[in-house]
C-alpha positions as CSV (number, residue, x, y, z in Angstrom):
1,X,99.5,131.0,11.6
2,X,99.0,131.7,15.5
3,X,96.8,128.4,17.2
4,X,93.8,128.3,19.3
5,X,93.6,127.2,22.6
6,X,92.4,123.7,23.2
7,X,87.9,123.8,22.7
8,X,86.8,125.1,26.1
9,X,84.6,122.9,28.6
10,X,81.0,123.3,29.1
11,X,81.6,125.3,32.4
12,X,77.9,124.0,33.2
13,X,79.6,120.1,33.1
14,X,82.3,120.7,35.0
15,X,80.4,122.2,37.4
16,X,78.2,118.9,38.2
17,X,81.2,116.8,37.8
18,X,81.8,114.3,41.4
19,X,85.7,114.2,42.3
20,X,86.0,110.6,40.8
21,X,84.7,111.8,37.6
22,X,86.6,115.5,37.8
23,X,89.5,113.5,37.5
24,X,88.6,111.5,34.6
25,X,87.6,114.8,32.7
26,X,91.1,115.9,33.7
27,X,93.0,112.7,32.2
28,X,90.5,113.2,28.9
29,X,92.0,117.1,29.1
30,X,95.4,115.7,29.1
31,X,95.1,113.3,26.3
32,X,93.7,116.5,24.2
33,X,96.7,118.7,25.5
34,X,99.1,115.6,24.5
35,X,98.1,115.3,21.1
36,X,98.3,119.0,20.7
37,X,102.1,118.5,21.8
38,X,102.4,115.4,19.0
39,X,101.7,117.3,16.3
40,X,105.5,118.9,16.4
41,X,106.7,116.1,19.2
42,X,105.1,112.9,17.6
43,X,107.3,111.2,19.6
44,X,106.4,112.4,23.1
45,X,105.5,110.2,25.9
46,X,102.1,110.2,27.7
47,X,102.7,112.1,31.5
48,X,101.6,109.7,34.4
49,X,98.6,112.2,36.6
50,X,98.5,112.2,40.0
51,X,96.2,114.1,42.2
52,X,98.7,114.1,44.9
53,X,99.6,117.7,45.1
54,X,99.0,120.4,48.3
55,X,99.3,123.6,49.5
56,X,99.7,126.6,46.4
57,X,100.8,124.8,43.5
58,X,97.9,124.1,41.1
59,X,99.5,121.4,39.1
60,X,103.7,120.3,38.9
61,X,105.5,118.7,36.0
62,X,107.2,116.0,38.0
63,X,110.0,115.5,35.5
64,X,111.4,113.0,37.7
65,X,108.8,110.7,38.9
66,X,107.3,110.8,34.7
67,X,104.5,112.6,34.5
68,X,101.8,115.7,36.0
69,X,100.8,116.4,39.3
70,X,97.3,118.4,39.9
71,X,95.6,119.8,42.8
72,X,92.6,118.2,43.7
73,X,91.4,121.1,45.9
74,X,92.2,124.0,43.6
75,X,91.0,122.3,40.9
76,X,87.9,121.7,42.7
77,X,87.3,124.5,43.3
78,X,88.9,126.2,40.0
79,X,87.5,124.1,37.0
80,X,87.2,126.0,34.4
81,X,90.3,127.5,35.0
82,X,92.1,124.1,35.0
83,X,91.4,123.7,31.8
84,X,91.8,126.6,30.4
85,X,95.3,127.3,31.2
86,X,96.5,125.2,34.4
87,X,96.5,121.8,32.2
88,X,98.5,123.1,29.0
89,X,101.0,125.3,31.4
90,X,101.9,121.6,32.9
91,X,101.7,120.0,29.4
92,X,104.6,122.9,27.6
93,X,106.4,121.9,30.9
94,X,106.8,118.1,29.6
95,X,106.9,118.6,26.1
96,X,109.8,121.2,26.5
97,X,111.8,119.2,28.9
98,X,111.6,116.3,26.4
99,X,113.0,118.7,24.1
100,X,116.5,118.3,23.1
101,X,119.0,119.8,26.0
102,X,115.3,120.2,27.6
103,X,116.5,119.5,31.3
104,X,118.6,122.5,30.2
105,X,115.9,125.2,29.5
106,X,114.6,127.4,32.1
107,X,111.4,126.5,33.2
108,X,108.7,129.6,32.8
109,X,112.1,130.2,30.0
110,X,111.6,131.3,26.0
111,X,111.0,127.6,25.3
112,X,108.0,126.9,27.1
113,X,106.6,130.3,26.1
114,X,107.1,129.7,22.9
115,X,104.7,127.0,24.0
116,X,102.2,128.4,25.5
117,X,101.8,131.2,22.9
118,X,102.7,128.9,19.3
119,X,100.8,125.6,20.3
120,X,98.2,126.2,23.0
121,X,97.4,130.4,21.8
122,X,97.5,130.9,25.6
123,X,99.5,133.9,27.2
124,X,101.8,132.6,29.4
125,X,101.6,133.4,32.8
126,X,103.4,132.2,35.7
127,X,101.4,132.1,38.4
128,X,97.6,131.8,39.1
129,X,95.6,133.9,41.4
130,X,93.2,131.6,42.7
131,X,92.5,131.3,46.4
132,X,94.6,129.0,47.8
133,X,93.0,129.2,51.8
134,X,91.5,126.0,51.5
135,X,94.0,124.0,49.9
136,X,97.3,125.4,51.9
137,X,96.7,123.8,55.6
138,X,97.0,125.9,58.2
139,X,96.8,124.7,61.4
140,X,99.0,125.9,64.2
141,X,98.3,128.8,66.3
142,X,100.5,131.1,67.0
143,X,100.2,134.7,69.5
144,X,102.3,138.1,69.4
145,X,101.1,141.0,71.7
146,X,98.6,142.0,68.4
147,X,96.9,139.0,66.3
148,X,96.9,135.6,65.4
149,X,99.4,133.7,63.0
150,X,98.6,130.5,61.3
151,X,101.9,128.3,60.3
152,X,101.8,125.4,58.1
153,X,103.3,121.7,59.5
154,X,106.5,122.7,57.5
155,X,106.6,125.7,59.8
156,X,105.4,124.4,62.6
157,X,108.6,121.8,62.3
158,X,111.3,124.5,62.1
159,X,110.5,126.5,64.7
160,X,110.6,123.0,66.9
161,X,114.2,122.5,66.2
162,X,114.9,126.3,66.5
163,X,113.6,129.0,63.9
164,X,112.5,132.1,65.7
165,X,109.5,134.6,64.1
166,X,108.6,137.7,64.8
167,X,105.5,139.4,64.2
168,X,105.7,142.3,61.2
169,X,103.7,144.8,62.9
170,X,104.3,144.2,66.2
171,X,107.8,142.6,66.5
172,X,107.3,140.7,68.8
173,X,108.7,136.5,68.8
174,X,105.5,134.7,67.7
175,X,104.6,132.0,70.7
176,X,102.7,128.2,69.8
177,X,99.4,128.4,70.9
178,X,96.9,125.2,71.1
179,X,94.0,127.2,69.6
180,X,92.9,130.5,68.5
181,X,92.7,133.9,70.6
182,X,89.2,135.0,70.8
């Protein structure tokens, strides 16, 4: 018997939620997903939830911290997909980790795929296809002979420690510039 996905949240309702109301709705959706997981694993503990994830990742099961992390920017811009796919995806990780030998299973391995298909009724997809421009801050500008390149704080710090990057098009070494070339 194939399980149906969690009931959809009305798109109109999701679109109207403020940031705080959206966080509350994510908590409700995570509780729905947890209850689904507890049907097969009754002692599964409830994860804590944080909205502190940044960059290109939509969500993360942070097993060491004991919960799930979500990217608030990507959540705000992709509400329906978060509720339909990302929250169940992360809850599937949470469940698999708590199984016997769960820490040894591959993150998107067979066990996780079974949970996604059989428990949540979803196609197991490893990555999202969200537009990440707004979520991924790249405030550092570097120049070459043909264009401007934008670096994250992490990559900029690597340059400060001596790493060098070259343009894939003109093969020139990228040089830091405090402003974007017009």
